[in-house]
Residue frames relative to the residue before (quaternion, step in Angstrom):
aa qw qx qy qz dx dy dz
M 1.0000 0.0000 0.0000 0.0000 0.00 0.00 0.00
S 0.0038 0.7843 -0.6204 -0.0078 3.56 -0.95 0.74
T 0.0343 -0.7855 0.6132 0.0762 3.51 -1.17 0.63
S 0.3184 -0.7799 0.5137 0.1628 3.70 -1.04 0.66
I 0.1400 -0.7755 0.6154 0.0159 3.53 -1.00 0.90
L 0.2965 -0.7330 0.5737 0.2136 3.62 -0.83 0.71
L 0.2344 -0.8192 0.5174 0.0797 3.40 -0.70 1.30
K 0.8118 0.0553 0.0299 0.5806 3.66 0.83 -0.96
T 0.0152 -0.7784 0.6199 0.0979 3.56 -1.18 0.31
H 0.0483 -0.7563 0.6524 -0.0047 3.45 -1.09 0.98
S 0.2369 -0.7494 0.6139 0.0731 3.55 -1.19 0.89
S 0.0614 -0.7741 0.6293 0.0307 3.45 -1.11 0.70
D 0.2763 -0.7619 0.5669 0.1473 3.65 -0.83 0.99
I 0.1037 0.7960 -0.5903 0.0848 3.44 -0.71 1.03
S 0.7016 -0.4804 0.3063 0.4280 3.63 -1.19 0.51
E 0.6869 0.4797 -0.2876 0.4641 3.74 1.08 -0.63
G 0.7391 -0.3093 0.2546 0.5414 3.59 1.18 -0.32
V 0.5676 -0.5714 0.4801 0.3477 3.42 -1.35 -0.37
Y 0.2028 -0.7649 0.6070 0.0730 3.53 -0.86 1.17
Q 0.1430 -0.7662 0.6145 0.1224 3.54 -0.99 0.75
Y 0.1826 -0.7910 0.5777 0.0856 3.68 -0.73 1.02
N 0.0103 -0.8321 0.5544 -0.0101 3.59 -0.51 0.98
L 0.2931 -0.7297 0.6030 0.1339 3.55 -1.05 0.80
I 0.0501 -0.8317 0.5526 -0.0185 3.58 -0.45 1.13
V 0.2327 -0.7316 0.6290 0.1226 3.53 -1.25 0.48
T 0.0784 -0.7753 0.6257 0.0364 3.51 -0.98 0.88
N 0.2910 -0.6939 0.6169 0.2308 3.62 -1.01 0.78
K 0.0527 -0.8200 0.5690 -0.0316 3.57 -0.76 1.24
T 0.2908 -0.7498 0.5600 0.1994 3.58 -0.72 0.86
I 0.0801 -0.7821 0.6176 -0.0206 3.54 -0.82 1.10
E 0.5117 -0.6538 0.4643 0.3084 3.58 -0.75 1.02
D 0.8247 0.1798 -0.1860 0.5029 3.60 -0.98 0.80
F 0.7502 0.3573 -0.2579 0.4929 3.67 1.06 -0.15
G 0.4108 -0.6850 0.4938 0.3437 3.60 1.25 -0.48
E 0.7615 -0.3548 0.2764 0.4667 3.58 -1.37 -0.54
V 0.0484 -0.7744 0.6291 -0.0471 3.53 -1.05 1.07
K 0.3591 -0.7006 0.5727 0.2284 3.47 -1.06 0.95
V 0.0584 -0.7362 0.6742 -0.0052 3.59 -1.07 1.02
Y 0.2948 -0.7809 0.5414 0.1007 3.42 -1.20 0.81
G 0.0491 -0.8002 0.5970 -0.0310 3.61 -1.05 0.80
I 0.3370 -0.7183 0.5808 0.1821 3.52 -1.32 0.10
E 0.0185 -0.7445 0.6627 0.0794 3.50 -1.22 0.56
I 0.2270 -0.7129 0.6515 0.1257 3.55 -1.37 0.50
C 0.0181 -0.7756 0.6299 0.0365 3.58 -0.78 0.85
A 0.0005 0.7308 -0.6826 -0.0073 3.48 -1.27 0.57
D 0.7270 -0.4626 0.2414 0.4464 3.61 -1.24 0.34
D 0.8165 0.1966 -0.1024 0.5331 3.60 0.90 -0.74
M 0.7174 0.4191 -0.2185 0.5119 3.63 1.30 0.02
Y 0.0730 0.7758 -0.6260 0.0282 3.61 -1.08 0.45
E 0.1144 0.7431 -0.6555 0.0705 3.57 -1.14 0.70
R 0.0928 -0.7799 0.6186 -0.0233 3.50 -1.24 0.90
V 0.0517 -0.7393 0.6687 0.0596 3.51 -1.02 0.74
D 0.2384 -0.7696 0.5878 0.0739 3.58 -0.76 1.13
D 0.8545 0.1799 -0.1059 0.4756 3.60 -1.25 0.27
I 0.1218 0.7925 -0.5823 0.1340 3.54 0.59 1.10
S 0.7645 -0.1071 0.1935 0.6055 3.53 1.00 -1.06
S 0.4073 -0.6810 0.5471 0.2666 3.41 -1.37 0.49
N 0.6078 0.5220 -0.3352 0.4958 3.50 1.44 -0.02
A 0.3665 -0.7719 0.4802 0.1983 3.60 -0.38 1.24
N 0.5994 0.5759 -0.3875 0.3986 3.60 1.03 -0.65
I 0.6582 0.5161 -0.3162 0.4477 3.53 0.96 -0.89
V 0.6797 0.4698 -0.2966 0.4789 3.56 0.85 -0.86
V 0.5956 0.5195 -0.3530 0.5007 3.72 1.01 -0.52
Q 0.6385 0.5145 -0.3279 0.4691 3.59 0.86 -0.78
L 0.6404 0.4868 -0.3060 0.5092 3.65 0.93 -0.96
L 0.6632 0.5286 -0.3235 0.4196 3.67 0.81 -0.86
R 0.6405 0.5337 -0.2698 0.4818 3.60 1.13 -0.63
I 0.6302 0.5457 -0.2806 0.4757 3.34 1.22 -0.76
L 0.6127 0.5464 -0.2622 0.5072 3.46 1.14 -1.00
E 0.7280 0.4034 -0.2717 0.4832 3.51 0.66 -1.01
D 0.6690 0.4742 -0.3709 0.4359 3.74 0.70 -0.65
N 0.7168 0.3785 -0.2512 0.5290 3.68 1.11 -0.50
N 0.3812 -0.7709 0.4430 0.2531 3.63 1.15 0.24
C 0.0418 0.8447 -0.5263 0.0875 3.47 1.09 1.16
S 0.3884 -0.6819 0.5834 0.2092 3.57 -1.10 0.89
P 0.6067 -0.5523 0.4223 0.3855 3.50 -1.25 0.45
L 0.5685 0.6466 -0.3308 0.3863 3.51 1.10 -0.53
H 0.7501 0.3741 -0.1279 0.5302 3.50 1.23 -0.77
L 0.4028 0.7686 -0.4213 0.2637 3.60 1.28 0.01
K 0.6763 0.4731 -0.2988 0.4791 3.62 0.86 -0.85
D 0.6801 0.4645 -0.3207 0.4678 3.59 0.90 -0.80
V 0.6451 0.4891 -0.3536 0.4685 3.68 0.91 -0.70
V 0.6448 0.5052 -0.3468 0.4569 3.67 0.87 -0.72
E 0.6674 0.5171 -0.3141 0.4342 3.54 1.00 -0.74
D 0.6153 0.5163 -0.2835 0.5239 3.51 1.11 -0.90
F 0.6650 0.4807 -0.3275 0.4684 3.71 0.63 -0.89
L 0.6951 0.4200 -0.3328 0.4793 3.84 0.73 -0.77
E 0.6081 0.5407 -0.3949 0.4265 3.66 0.91 -0.53
N 0.7299 0.4372 -0.2140 0.4799 3.58 1.07 -0.85
L 0.4516 0.6810 -0.4696 0.3343 3.70 1.02 0.21
């Protein structure tokens, strides 16, 4: 069983609209470890939405990524690609 909780919200005004960047936490049950908190990100806009759960169990890493997304006005369309590139370069 997993549940998600919104931890932080950041908004960025850009010419295409307003993007809202959310840090989320999900409680995930892992066999032999029990319940573990994992962190993800969602980006919301008026007509777009994308979410990536379980990026890392390290909140600091996901907050760092969230700041990069916000600083670069990342669109929901590019979230999955940016997360993948970020994790490959850790």
